[in-house]
Structures are given as C-alpha cells and as structure tokens.
C-alpha positions in Angstrom: 0.1 0.0 0.0 3.0 2.3 0.5 3.7 1.9 -3.9 0.2 2.7 -4.0 0.4 6.3 -1.7 3.1 7.1 -3.9 0.7 7.5 -6.7 -1.7 9.3 -4.6 -0.5 12.9 -5.4 -0.9 12.2 -9.4 -3.9 10.6 -9.2 -5.5 13.6 -7.4 -4.9 15.5 -10.0 -6.6 13.0 -12.2 -9.2 12.3 -10.1 -10.3 15.0 -8.1 -13.7 14.0 -7.1 -15.9 17.6 -7.1 -19.0 16.8 -5.1 -22.3 18.2 -7.2 -25.5 17.6 -5.2 -27.6 16.5 -8.6 -25.2 13.7 -9.9 -27.1 10.9 -9.8 -25.9 8.1 -7.6 -22.6 9.5 -7.9 -22.0 7.3 -10.7 -20.9 10.1 -12.8 -17.1 11.0 -11.3 -16.4 14.1 -13.2 -13.0 14.2 -12.2 -12.2 10.2 -13.6 -10.1 9.8 -16.3 -12.1 9.7 -19.5 -11.8 7.1 -22.1 -10.7 9.3 -24.9 -7.7 10.4 -23.5 -6.5 7.5 -20.5 -6.1 3.9 -20.8 -3.4 3.9 -23.5 -0.7 2.2 -21.2 -0.5 -0.1 -18.5 1.1 3.0 -16.5 -2.3 4.6 -17.0 -4.1 1.7 -16.1 -2.3 1.4 -12.7 -3.3 5.1 -12.0 -6.7 4.8 -12.4 -6.6 2.2 -9.9 -4.7 3.9 -7.5 -8.0 6.4 -7.7 -10.0 3.3 -6.9 -8.3 2.4 -3.7 -8.4 6.2 -2.9 -12.0 5.6 -2.2 -11.4 3.1 0.4 -9.1 5.9 2.4 -12.0 7.3 5.0 -15.1 9.2 5.5 -15.1 13.0 7.1 -11.3 12.5 7.7 -12.0 9.2 10.3 -11.0 5.8 8.5 -14.5 4.3 8.1 -14.7 1.0 9.8 -13.9 3.2 13.1 -16.5 5.4 12.2 -18.9 2.9 11.4 -18.0 1.0 15.2 -19.3 4.7 16.6 -22.6 4.1 15.8 -23.2 0.5 17.8 -22.9 -0.1 21.5 -18.8 0.0 21.9 -18.6 3.8 21.9 -20.0 6.9 23.0 -18.9 10.1 20.4 -18.6 13.4 22.2 -18.7 15.9 19.5 -20.8 14.0 16.8 -17.6 13.1 14.8 -18.8 12.1 11.3 -22.7 12.6 12.3 -22.9 9.1 14.3 -25.1 10.4 17.0 -28.0 10.6 15.0 -27.6 7.1 14.1 -27.7 6.0 17.8 -30.2 8.2 18.8 -32.9 7.6 16.5 -32.6 10.1 14.6 -31.4 9.4 11.0 -33.2 10.7 8.0 -32.6 10.5 4.3 -30.7 13.8 4.7 -27.8 13.3 7.7 -24.4 14.0 6.4 -23.2 10.3 7.5 -25.7 8.7 5.0 -24.7 10.8 2.0 -21.2 10.7 3.1 -20.8 6.7 2.7 -23.0 6.2 0.2 -21.2 9.0 -2.1 -17.8 7.6 -1.2 -18.2 3.9 -1.9 -20.5 5.0 -5.3 -17.2 6.6 -6.3 -15.3 3.8 -6.0 -18.0 1.8 -7.8 -17.8 4.6 -10.5 -14.1 4.1 -11.2 -13.8 1.0 -11.0 -16.2 0.6 -13.7 -14.2 3.3 -15.9 -11.0 1.2 -15.4 -12.6 -1.9 -16.4 -14.8 -1.0 -19.4 -11.7 1.0 -20.7 -8.5 -1.5 -20.3 -8.6 -3.3 -23.2 -7.5 -0.1 -25.1 -4.2 -0.8 -22.9 -4.2 -4.5 -23.5 -1.4 -5.0 -26.4 0.9 -2.8 -24.3 1.0 -4.1 -21.0 2.3 -7.4 -19.2 0.1 -9.8 -19.5 -0.2 -11.2 -16.1 0.0 -7.3 -14.7 -3.3 -6.9 -16.9 -5.4 -9.4 -15.6 -4.5 -8.6 -11.8 -5.4 -5.0 -12.4 -8.8 -6.1 -13.8 -9.0 -8.6 -10.6 -8.0 -5.8 -8.2 -10.5 -3.7 -9.7 -13.7 -6.3 -9.5 -12.4 -7.0 -5.8 -12.5 -3.8 -4.8 -16.1 -3.2 -6.5 -17.5 -5.7 -4.8 -15.8 -4.6 -1.2 -17.9 -1.0 -2.2 -21.0 -3.4 -3.0 -20.9 -5.3 0.1 -20.5 -2.3 2.3 -23.6 -0.5 0.4 -26.0 -3.6 0.6 -25.6 -4.4 4.2 -26.1 -0.3 4.9 -28.6 0.2 2.6 -30.5 -3.2 1.3 -31.3 -2.9 -2.3 -29.0 -0.3 -4.3 -28.7 0.4 -7.5 -26.2 -1.9 -9.3 -23.8 -1.0 -12.2 -21.2 -2.8 -13.5 -20.7 -0.9 -16.9 -19.7 3.3 -16.9 -22.5 5.4 -16.3 -23.6 7.6 -19.4 -25.3 10.7 -19.8 -28.2 8.5 -21.8 -28.5 5.8 -18.5 -27.3 8.0 -15.9 -30.5 7.0 -13.4 -30.8 3.6 -13.0 -33.6 2.1 -10.2 -32.7 -0.4 -7.3 -31.4 -4.1 -7.4 -32.4 -6.6 -5.2 -29.5 -7.4 -2.8 -30.6 -11.0 -3.4 -29.5 -10.5 -7.1 -26.2 -7.9 -6.2 -24.7 -11.1 -3.7 -24.4 -13.4 -6.2 -23.0 -11.2 -8.8 -20.1 -9.8 -6.6 -19.2 -13.3 -5.6 -18.8 -14.1 -8.7 -16.3 -11.0 -9.1 -14.6 -12.2 -6.1 -14.5 -15.5 -7.7 -12.8 -14.3 -10.7 -10.7 -11.6 -8.8 -9.4 -15.1 -6.7 -8.4 -17.0 -10.0 -5.8 -14.0 -11.2 -4.9 -12.5 -8.7 -1.8 -13.8 -6.4 -2.3 -15.6 -3.5 -0.7 -13.1 -0.9 0.7 -9.6 -1.7 4.0 -8.3 0.0 6.9 -5.8 -0.1 6.0 -3.2 -2.3 2.6 -4.8 -3.4 1.5 -4.9 0.3 -1.8 -3.3 0.4 -3.1 -4.4 -2.8 -6.5 -7.1 -3.4 -4.9 -10.7 -3.1 -6.4 -14.0 -4.3 -6.9 -15.0 0.0 -8.4 -11.8 0.4 -10.9 -11.8 -2.6 -11.8 -15.9 -0.6 -12.0 -13.8 2.4 -14.4 -11.2 1.7 -16.2 -14.4 0.1 -16.4 -15.8 3.2 -17.6 -12.6 4.7 -20.6 -12.0 2.5 -21.3 -15.3 2.7 -21.6 -15.3 6.4 -23.5 -12.2 6.6 -26.0 -13.2 4.0 -26.4 -16.6 6.0 -24.8 -18.7 3.1 -22.8 -20.5 5.9 -21.7 -23.8 3.8 -19.9 -21.1 1.3 -18.4 -18.9 4.5 -17.0 -22.3 5.7 -15.6 -23.2 2.5 -13.9 -19.9 1.3 -12.5 -19.2 4.9 -10.7 -22.9 4.9 -9.7 -22.1 1.6 -7.5 -19.4 3.4 -6.7 -21.1 6.6 -5.6 -24.5 4.3 -3.3 -21.8 2.4 -0.8 -22.1 4.8 -0.1 -18.9 3.9 -1.3 -16.7 7.1 -1.0 -16.9 10.9 -1.8 -15.1 13.6 0.7 -12.1 14.7 1.9 -13.4 18.3 1.7 -10.3 20.3 -2.6 -8.9 20.1 -1.6 -5.6 21.8 1.9 -5.1 19.4 -0.6 -5.9 16.5 -1.9 -2.5 16.3 1.3 -0.7 16.5 4.3 -0.6 13.4 5.1 -4.3 14.9 2.0 -5.7 13.4 1.9 -4.4 10.1 2.8 -6.3 7.2 2.9 -9.7 9.4 1.0 -12.7 7.8 -2.0 -12.1 9.6 -3.1 -9.2 7.7 -4.8 -9.5 4.5 -5.8 -6.2 3.7 -5.0 -2.9 4.8 -5.1 1.4 4.0 -2.2 2.9 5.0 -1.1 6.3 5.0 1.7 8.9 4.0 2.2 12.3 5.4 2.2 14.5 2.0 -0.5 11.9 0.2 -2.7 10.8 2.9 -3.2 11.0 6.4 -6.3 10.6 9.1 -7.5 12.2 12.1 -8.4 8.7 14.6 -5.7 8.6 16.6 -6.3 12.8 17.6 -10.1 11.8 18.2 -9.4 9.0 20.1 -6.7 10.1 22.4 -7.0 11.0 25.6 -6.5 14.7 26.3 -2.8 13.9 26.8 -2.1 14.8 22.7 -6.0 14.0 21.6 -9.3 15.3 22.4 -11.2 12.0 23.5 -14.1 12.2 21.2 -14.7 8.3 20.1 -14.6 6.3 23.5 -15.7 3.3 24.6 -18.4 2.7 27.0 -18.7 1.0 30.4 -21.0 -1.9 28.5 -17.4 -2.3 26.1 -15.6 -2.8 28.7 -17.9 -5.0 30.6 -18.0 -7.8 27.5 -14.6 -9.0 28.4 -14.2 -12.7 30.0 -12.6 -12.7 33.2 -9.4 -15.3 32.8 -11.2 -18.2 33.6 -13.8 -17.7 30.8 -16.2 -17.1 31.5 -18.4 -13.4 31.6 -18.0 -11.6 34.6 -21.7 -11.9 35.7 -20.8 -15.9 36.3 -17.5 -15.9 37.8 -17.9 -16.2 41.5 -14.2 -14.5 41.4 -14.8 -11.6 39.3 -14.2 -8.6 42.0 -16.3 -5.7 41.1 -14.1 -3.5 43.3 -11.5 -4.2 41.2 -12.5 -4.9 38.1 -10.1 -4.4 35.5 -8.0 -7.2 37.5 -7.9 -10.9 36.1 -9.4 -10.2 33.1 -9.1 -11.3 29.3 -5.8 -9.6 28.2 -7.3 -7.8 25.2 -8.9 -6.0 27.4 -6.2 -3.8 28.3 -4.5 -4.0 25.3 -7.3 -2.6 23.4 -8.8 0.1 25.5 -6.4 2.4 28.0 -8.3 1.6 31.3 -7.5 4.1 34.7 -4.0 3.4 36.2 -3.0 2.5 33.2 0.2 4.1 31.1 -1.0 5.4 27.9 0.9 7.9 25.5 4.0 8.8 28.4 1.2 9.5 31.1 -0.8 7.2 34.3 -4.5 7.5 33.0 -6.4 9.2 35.7 -10.0 10.7 35.8 -10.7 10.5 39.2 -12.0 14.6 40.4 -8.9 15.0 42.9 -6.5 13.4 40.2 -5.6 17.6 39.0 -1.9 16.1 38.6 -1.0 12.9 37.3 3.1 11.4 36.5 4.6 11.7 33.2 6.7 8.1 32.3 9.5 7.4 30.4 11.2 3.8 30.4 8.5 2.5 33.0 9.1 5.2 35.7 7.5 7.9 36.9 9.7 11.1 36.1 8.0 13.8 36.5 4.1 15.6 38.2 2.6 17.5 34.9 -1.0 18.4 35.0 -4.0 16.6 33.9 -6.4 17.5 31.5 -8.3 13.9 32.1 -9.2 14.8 35.3 -13.6 15.1 35.7 -12.9 18.5 36.9 -15.2 21.7 35.8 -12.8 24.6 34.1 -11.4 27.5 37.1 -11.6 24.8 39.9 -8.4 25.0 42.2 -7.1 21.8 43.7 -4.0 21.3 46.0 -1.8 18.0 44.6 -1.8 15.9 47.9 1.5 14.2 46.2 3.5 17.7 46.2 1.4 20.4 47.3 1.8 21.9 43.9 -1.8 24.5 43.3 -2.9 23.3 40.2 -6.1 25.6 38.3 -8.2 22.6 35.7 -8.7 25.6 33.7 -10.8 25.0 30.0 -9.6 21.6 29.1 -11.2 19.9 32.0 -14.2 20.6 29.8 -13.2 18.0 27.2 -12.3 14.9 29.3 -14.0 11.5 27.8 -17.0 11.4 30.3 -16.8 6.9 29.6 -13.4 6.8 31.2 -11.7 5.0 28.9 -9.5 5.1 25.9 -9.0 3.1 22.0 -5.6 2.0 22.2 -6.3 0.5 19.0 -5.4 2.4 16.0 -4.4 5.5 18.5 -0.7 5.9 17.2 0.8 6.5 20.4 4.2 7.2 19.0 2.9 10.1 17.1 0.9 11.6 19.7 4.0 11.4 21.9 5.9 13.5 19.5 2.8 16.1 19.1 3.1 15.9 22.9 7.0 16.9 22.9 6.6 19.5 19.7 8.8 17.1 17.4 6.3 15.5 15.3 2.8 16.0 13.5 -0.3 15.9 15.6 -3.0 12.9 15.7 -4.7 14.7 13.1 -2.0 13.7 10.5 -2.1 10.3 11.6 -0.3 7.4 9.0 -1.0 4.5 11.3 -2.5 2.0 9.2 -5.7 0.3 9.9 -6.8 -3.1 9.0 -9.6 -4.2 6.7 -9.0 -7.8 6.6 -6.8 -10.0 9.2 -6.4 -13.6 9.8 -8.2 -13.6 13.1 -11.7 -12.6 11.1 -11.6 -15.3 8.9 -10.6 -17.8 11.8 -14.4 -16.4 13.3 -16.2 -16.9 10.3 -15.1 -20.3 9.9 -16.2 -21.2 13.3 -19.4 -19.3 13.2 -20.6 -20.9 9.6 -19.5 -24.1 10.6 -21.6 -23.1 14.1 -24.7 -21.8 12.2 -24.4 -24.8 9.4 -24.4 -27.4 12.8 -21.2 -29.4 11.0 -19.8 -28.7 14.7 -16.3 -31.0 14.8 -13.0 -30.3 16.3 -12.0 -28.0 14.0 -14.3 -25.4 15.0 -12.8 -25.5 18.5 -9.5 -25.3 17.2 -10.3 -22.2 15.5 -12.0 -20.6 18.2 -9.2 -21.5 20.4 -6.4 -20.7 18.1 -7.8 -16.7 18.3 -8.2 -16.8 22.4 -4.6 -18.6 22.7 -3.0 -16.2 21.1 -4.8 -13.5 23.6 -2.7 -14.9 25.8 0.2 -14.9 24.8 2.6 -13.0 27.5 -0.1 -12.5 29.9 1.0 -15.2 32.9 -2.0 -16.7 32.7 -3.4 -19.9 30.5 -6.0 -19.4 27.8 -9.1 -21.0 29.3 -9.6 -23.6 26.2 -13.2 -23.6 24.9 -14.3 -27.2 25.1 -18.2 -27.5 24.9 -20.1 -28.8 21.7 -23.3 -27.3 22.3 -24.3 -25.1 19.8 -25.9 -22.7 21.6 -23.0 -22.3 24.1 -20.5 -22.2 21.2 -23.1 -19.5 19.4 -23.2 -17.5 22.8 -18.9 -17.6 22.6 -18.3 -17.2 18.9 -20.0 -14.0 19.0 -18.3 -12.8 22.6 -15.4 -13.5 20.3 -16.4 -10.8 17.3 -17.0 -8.5 20.1 -13.6 -8.2 21.5 -11.4 -9.6 19.3 -12.6 -7.3 16.4 -13.8 -4.1 18.2 -12.9 -0.7 16.9 -12.5 -3.0 13.7 -15.5 -1.5 11.7 -18.0 -5.3 12.2 -20.2 -4.8 15.3 -23.0 -2.8 13.3 -23.3 -5.5 10.6 -22.8 -8.0 13.7 -26.1 -6.8 15.4 -28.0 -6.4 12.9 -27.9 -9.9 11.2 -27.9 -11.3 14.4 -31.5 -10.0 14.8 -30.0 -8.0 18.6 -29.9 -4.8 17.1 -32.9 -3.4 18.7 -31.9 -4.7 22.3 -28.2 -3.5 22.2 -29.3 -0.1 20.8 -32.1 0.5 22.8 -30.9 1.1 26.6 -28.5 3.8 28.0 -25.2 4.6 26.9 -22.8 4.2 30.5 -19.4 5.7 31.4 -17.0 4.5 33.8 -17.4 5.7 37.6 -15.3 9.4 37.6 -14.0 8.5 41.2 -13.1 5.1 41.0 -15.0 1.6 42.0 -15.0 2.1 45.5 -18.6 2.7 45.8 -20.2 0.3 43.2 -17.5 -2.1 43.5 -16.5 -2.2 47.3 -19.7 -0.4 49.1 -22.2 -2.1 46.5 -20.7 -4.7 45.0 -22.4 -4.6 41.8 -21.7 -7.0 38.6 -24.0 -6.2 35.8 -26.7 -8.7 34.4 -25.1 -10.2 31.0 -27.5 -12.6 29.0 -27.2 -14.9 26.0 -26.8 -12.2 23.5 -23.8 -10.3 25.4 -26.9 -7.7 26.3 -25.3 -5.8 30.2 -28.3 -4.5 31.7 -26.9 -2.4 34.8 -30.3 -2.1 37.0 -30.1 -0.9 40.0 -27.2 0.7 39.6 -26.4 4.3 40.6 -25.9 6.6 37.9 -25.4 10.5 36.7 -26.0 12.5 33.9 -22.9 12.7 32.6 -20.8 16.5 34.0 -17.6 17.5 34.5 -17.2 16.6 38.0 -17.2 13.0 38.6 -18.8 11.5 41.3 -18.7 7.4 42.2 -21.7 6.5 40.1 -21.7 5.3 36.4 -21.9 8.2 34.2 -24.9 8.4 31.6 -23.3 9.0 28.4 -26.2 8.6 25.4 -29.9 7.5 25.7 -30.1 5.3 22.4 -32.6 4.2 20.5 -33.6 2.4 17.6 -37.1 1.2 15.9 -36.5 -2.6 14.5 -39.2 -1.0 12.2 -37.1 0.9 9.8 -33.8 1.4 11.6 -32.2 -2.7 10.6 -31.5 -0.4 7.2 -30.0 3.0 6.4 -32.0 5.3 4.3 -31.2 5.9 0.9 -29.9 9.7 0.6 -33.0 11.8 -0.2 -30.5 13.8 -2.8 -30.2 10.4 -5.0 -34.1 10.0 -4.6 -34.8 13.8 -5.4 -32.2 13.8 -8.9 -33.6 10.3 -10.3 -37.0 11.7 -10.2 -38.9 9.2 -7.7 -37.0 6.1 -10.2 -34.8 5.3 -6.8 -37.0 4.2 -4.3 -36.9 4.6 -0.4 -36.6 2.4 2.5 -39.4 1.6 4.3 -40.3 4.3 7.4 -37.9 7.5 6.2 
C-alpha cells in the first residue's frame, strides 16, 4: 500500500472528486479520466487503479470502519464526529451527512472501477499480460468490496457494472439478493488471477486470499454458511497466514505487514493521512471524542473464560484485574500508562505522572481529570496548586480510551513538540486479518450445525494468541453445544474485532440491534469503583446475546465534576421497523425523479 500511496499525488490531480448535489447516484465521477484520453498504457491503468483504492481511505477524515463502530453499542461519540449521533439516538434521516457520506464515497469508487474495467482493453497490447489480469482482478475486488458495504448499510441499491453515461445515468435499485451472487462471482474471478498474498511493495493491494475472505464474509452476512465455511477454509488451508504473536503489538507498526494482515490501508504524510488518533486519544495529545463505553469494558471475560456475572472470583471493586488480556490491549484503562502518562479520571487527580522507560519522572497537570474549568486543586503528592482551566471540559466522560489505531508514537511526538499532531496520523488501518477468517469459519460451522474439532481449534487459536505473554493460561473452549458455542463466538467477535468496523453488521444480522441499541450508554464512575464495586458489590447482568444491563446501579448525568456513580453518556434509540437499514440519501431520490425509491419508514 505504500507504493500505492506514492501515486496518490498524481491520482489526486487526475481523479479529483467534485461534489455535486444533483449528480445522480454519484455514478458519473466528473474527476475520472476520460476514455478518450486515458487508458493508453499499463502505467495509466495503474494510476486509475490507485484512484479506486483512494475511495477506501476514510469518511470525513476518520477511517470508515472505526466511524461505523461508533454507530453501535461499543462507544460514545463526544462531539458527533462524522455525524454518528443521529444513528445512535434514533434521529437518522435521509438528509444526514453520514448517510450521504458512505453512499458518495463508495459509489465514487464503483464508478472509478467501472471506468477502468470498461476501458482497460485499450491498453492490453502494451501491458504485461499477467499484470493486466491482476489489475482487472483488483478492480473487480474493490467494486465488490464497495457493493458489500452498500448492501449491508442500505439493502437494495442501484447496481451497475458498466460506466454510467448521460443516456443511462438514472438506474433503479436492484434487490440485494441479486447483487450478492454477482459480486461473489466477481470475487471468484479475482481470486483466480490474483496472487494468493501480496507483500513488499504490493502490500495493501487485493490478493487472492483477500478475495476469498471477502467471499466468506459476504456469505456469512447473508447466511450462506456452507460457502462462508468453505471459503474461509481455503484461506486457512493455504498455509500462508497466521496470527501475529502479540495482540497488543499487532496494532502498532510491529504488526504491519505480518502474515495476519490480508488487507490494510496505509497512510503517508504528503499524500493521505487520517485524524483517528486525535479523536480517540486522551487529552494528552488528543481530543477524546471517540471513546469506549462501560458496556464494552464489561463484555470482556475473566481469565477463567467466563462473563463477569458468572465468575464468582470476579472482583467488582477491582474490575480490571484478571480479565481477558485483550481488554487492556484494546483500551487504555484507569491507572494504565498511555501516551507517556498515567491515565487518571478522578476529580482530585488534577496532577498525574509523566512516565519514561517505565519510571515516573515528573508530576504534571492532568487534563483528563473529571473537573470543571477554574477549580483549584492542591496536589496531595507535593502540595502544588493547579487550576483545572478549560481543558477539563473535554474529558472523555467514559473514563476510557481506545488504544487500537490511536498511533501512540505520533501522539508522543506531538506532546514533545517534535512531530505531527494526531490529526495527521500515518497509522495503518486493517480491513482484513486472519483472526476474522478463523471466526468466520467457526461461526459458519456452528450455524450450519456441522460442529467438529476444527471449530474448537479455530476459536481456541484466536483465544490462545490473546493470552500470549499475559502470565495466564488460555481458558480453552471445549463445549460442542451449538447454543453455547454461538454465545462464545459472538463474544469473541465483539472483543477480538473491537474498533475494527464489524459490530454494526453483526448486531443487525444477529437480530439484536433493537436490544443493544435501546438503552442508556454508560461511562465508568469518574472517581473509581469504591462505591459501585466495593460498597455495593455491584455486578451487571449479561444475557445470552451479550446484552448488559445495570438494574439498580447508581448513575448520574454526565458532567465535568465526577462522583462515584456510572455516568449516563447517551440515551440510545433503535426502531426495528426501519433502522435495520439506513435511508437512501434524499438527494439521490430527488435527482432520480423518484426512480430510486426510499427504504421503508423514512
């Protein structure tokens, strides 16, 4: 993908997307190269291909998978980054920016793919035959990728596999049931011509195994469990992928390019960067806008392999102890070290420690404390008087921060004044990895009722890696009961793939969205668990769907000065009669003169 990014500067000039409100379906990309002047050489085919990849980058400066996860029960969006709040509070309409953003971004990619696929024969005589077929395979893969997201978000959508022209610009919606077989066929063709893996300068490009993984994913989402299992098994049996040894390091530069990653998005200063780190990070270098909720923290098992409400050894006064190691690897928790400082939210912790090399080296003002601006506090450690000032308005309200994809080196450099801000992050974002393949395989076998030892092996392989280096042994899954395995694999997907963009489609296909999104999203108590966990011994209830309830727990409305109660972050609302699909953008319906119809309820 790095090589792809080197071409972005060229491509930006050639493929500049001009936003037009009355451009029907965004299928005519006015910035695309014209067939009269382009597609005359292999080099021009490569440039056009890079333009298709460019449509994967982000929606509103945030990588699109992470933005999708913040429309779910995972997290709270303080500040409505990317426009997710209407999607979580029941106010989603056909004119909301997030509805249009995903539609426009992915249809732009589709039109670019169609433009390349429809014109590339002009360069066949001057291109290397093998590379020519690979370019075609990559374009087919990318078009299928875009359509897979569009059909999951909007259902039936306009489906086009040829270049839009002024004569046939308006196309009606095609049933999802017809689109899925067509894009799977494209992916099968792509898999037959692409190298099974991509590495070196080609890393980040679509591969044969990535195409098979996308087939497996699409099949799983659409309940074709035999196809999902068989496609995933092809990737497993290829022997070309394996899990990276350390889960926490996987989401740093150490994991980039490892055999676990089947497809990623790389970013490079001077071409394309993203702002996820700034929005996810604590006030030490970030804005703490996209933050995990208490419900997410409570979803992680104990080290005994049990939900926290089933393990009598779980200590609610010390809720982060003896937990699945992926909890601390995924989320920066209170009293952990993140971006060179000890994370503290307590109202009185107006100061905290700056840490270097694992050693506390300096007491510094703590902008993460749950404290209103202007309140003076004496640091009990050394008597220094601090005034919290305005920065504390921006504390997370949940008490937690995502570690995944939050680019700690860049944030540390920004804090030290030696690097870029977190709004200009180069952190690589993963779109496909081998752990997902294993979980697809396991779930497909469970749902098809063909449970055998390979199912347990797939789940346990994912879990075993999570415990590597933790000091705890993996609590291996041994049951073959379908209902129990269903609960386990769904919980595994939630914790293994957190903040990677899968949760929205999971809760919808499992039919639990109206449950998990009709609740009050909570944050942790700002001043610790001494009351909730110590005095009350409170443990939430977790049902078979992983839905967590807090009946009887003390809560408070979110505010700057924290106390000992859970904080109410947001009242969620989900109408099952319409919200299982997003609305079609109203601008597209209007521009089509009603040929493109709206989803029910909008």
